[in-house]
C-alpha positions as CSV (number, residue, x, y, z in Angstrom):
1,X,-0.1,0.0,0.1
2,X,1.2,3.5,-0.9
3,X,0.1,6.6,1.2
4,X,0.4,10.0,-0.3
5,X,0.6,12.6,2.6
6,X,-1.6,15.4,2.8
7,X,-1.0,18.9,4.7
8,X,-2.0,18.4,8.4
9,X,-5.3,20.6,8.8
10,X,-7.7,20.3,11.6
11,X,-10.8,19.1,10.0
12,X,-8.9,16.2,8.1
13,X,-7.0,15.3,11.9
14,X,-10.4,15.6,13.8
15,X,-11.3,11.7,13.8
16,X,-7.8,11.1,15.3
17,X,-7.3,14.2,17.8
18,X,-6.4,17.9,17.8
19,X,-4.0,19.9,15.6
20,X,-2.1,22.3,18.1
21,X,-1.3,25.5,16.3
22,X,1.7,27.6,17.5
23,X,0.1,31.3,18.0
24,X,1.1,33.9,15.9
25,X,-0.3,36.7,18.2
26,X,-0.2,37.1,21.9
27,X,-3.1,35.2,24.1
28,X,-3.9,31.7,24.8
29,X,-5.8,29.2,23.2
30,X,-6.7,25.6,25.0
31,X,-6.1,22.2,23.5
32,X,-8.2,20.0,25.5
33,X,-10.7,18.0,23.5
34,X,-8.7,15.3,22.7
35,X,-6.9,14.8,26.1
36,X,-7.6,11.8,27.9
37,X,-6.4,9.8,30.8
38,X,-9.0,6.4,31.0
39,X,-6.8,5.2,34.1
40,X,-6.6,6.3,37.8
41,X,-3.5,4.8,38.5
42,X,-1.5,6.8,36.0
43,X,0.5,10.0,36.3
44,X,1.0,12.6,33.9
45,X,4.2,12.3,32.0
46,X,6.2,15.1,30.1
47,X,9.3,14.5,28.3
48,X,11.5,16.1,25.9
49,X,12.6,14.0,22.8
50,X,15.2,14.7,20.3
51,X,14.4,12.6,16.9
52,X,16.8,12.1,14.1
53,X,15.8,13.0,11.0
54,X,14.3,10.1,8.5
55,X,16.1,10.0,5.4
56,X,14.2,7.2,3.7
57,X,12.5,8.5,0.4
58,X,10.2,6.9,0.1
59,X,9.5,5.9,3.8
60,X,8.7,1.9,4.5
61,X,6.8,0.7,7.6
62,X,5.0,-2.0,8.9
63,X,4.0,-1.4,12.4
64,X,1.7,1.0,13.9
65,X,1.0,1.7,17.9
66,X,-1.5,3.0,20.3
67,X,-1.6,4.2,23.7
68,X,-4.8,2.5,24.6
69,X,-5.6,4.6,28.0
70,X,-3.9,7.7,27.1
71,X,-3.9,10.6,24.9
72,X,-0.5,11.7,23.4
73,X,0.6,15.0,22.5
74,X,3.6,16.4,20.4
75,X,4.2,19.7,20.6
76,X,7.1,21.2,18.3
77,X,10.0,23.1,20.0
78,X,12.4,22.7,17.1
79,X,11.4,21.3,14.2
80,X,11.0,21.6,10.5
81,X,8.3,19.3,8.7
82,X,7.4,15.9,10.3
83,X,5.0,13.1,9.5
84,X,1.9,11.8,11.1
85,X,0.5,8.2,10.2
86,X,-3.0,7.5,11.7
87,X,-5.4,4.5,11.3
88,X,-8.9,4.0,12.5
89,X,-9.9,0.6,14.3
90,X,-10.9,-2.3,12.2
91,X,-14.1,-4.1,12.8
92,X,-12.4,-7.2,14.0
93,X,-9.9,-5.0,16.4
94,X,-6.4,-3.5,15.9
95,X,-5.9,-0.9,13.2
96,X,-7.6,-0.7,9.9
97,X,-4.6,-0.6,7.5
98,X,-6.9,0.2,4.6
99,X,-8.0,3.5,6.3
100,X,-4.6,4.9,7.2
101,X,-4.0,8.5,6.6
102,X,-0.7,10.3,6.2
103,X,-0.1,14.2,7.0
104,X,2.9,16.3,6.8
105,X,2.9,18.7,9.7
106,X,4.9,22.0,9.9
107,X,7.2,23.0,12.8
108,X,4.6,25.3,13.7
109,X,1.8,22.5,14.4
110,X,1.6,19.7,17.2
111,X,-0.9,17.1,17.8
112,X,-2.7,15.4,20.2
113,X,-4.0,11.8,19.7
114,X,-7.0,10.5,21.3
115,X,-6.8,7.5,23.8
116,X,-6.6,4.6,21.8
117,X,-5.7,6.1,18.4
118,X,-3.5,3.9,16.3
119,X,-0.5,5.8,15.0
120,X,2.9,5.5,13.4
121,X,5.8,6.7,15.5
122,X,7.4,10.2,15.8
123,X,9.2,10.8,12.4
124,X,10.8,13.8,11.5
125,X,11.7,14.8,7.9
126,X,14.3,17.3,7.1
127,X,16.7,17.9,10.0
128,X,16.8,16.4,13.6
129,X,13.6,17.4,15.7
130,X,12.7,18.4,19.4
131,X,9.5,17.8,20.7
132,X,7.5,18.0,24.1
133,X,5.6,15.1,24.7
134,X,2.7,14.7,27.2
135,X,0.8,11.7,28.0
136,X,-0.2,9.5,31.2
137,X,1.7,6.3,32.1
138,X,1.5,3.8,35.0
139,X,4.2,1.4,34.2
140,X,1.8,-1.2,32.6
141,X,1.3,-2.9,29.2
142,X,-1.4,-0.6,28.4
143,X,0.9,2.5,28.5
144,X,1.8,1.4,24.7
145,X,1.1,-1.3,22.3
146,X,3.0,-2.2,19.0
147,X,1.3,-4.3,16.1
148,X,2.7,-5.2,13.0
149,X,0.3,-4.4,10.0
150,X,0.7,-5.0,5.9
151,X,3.8,-3.2,4.8
152,X,3.2,0.4,3.7
153,X,5.1,3.0,1.9
154,X,4.7,6.9,2.2
155,X,5.9,9.1,-0.6
156,X,7.4,11.8,1.0
157,X,7.5,15.1,-1.1
């Protein structure tokens, strides 16, 4: 399967979570709708991540992940473009690879994946990128799950 990424927009990403726009004017905007913690024993977790750029063109992968009980937020700190791949749930469980979508975000866009959203791992495109990452964790197997899916390719402009 080959995916052609589209620019990240709030409307296109809405089924999977929120797009966070870095503000251009003074003020505050709340991005709370997609935030969620479905375990009373989980604690808030804030981390900062440095991710090497992915030189592969096209990008090939065969896995997706989810955080069944927690949203996961990525806020760019120093990033050019980065890739987002998401998938809905299949009727029989797991990700529905036929419904996968790919987006290219700018360094001025973050996202929050809703709890239980299938997605590809953090992938930066043009140079190393730094992100603040927020989620809830309790140290159990529900913190994250990785599954194999049929191999797919993403054509990156």
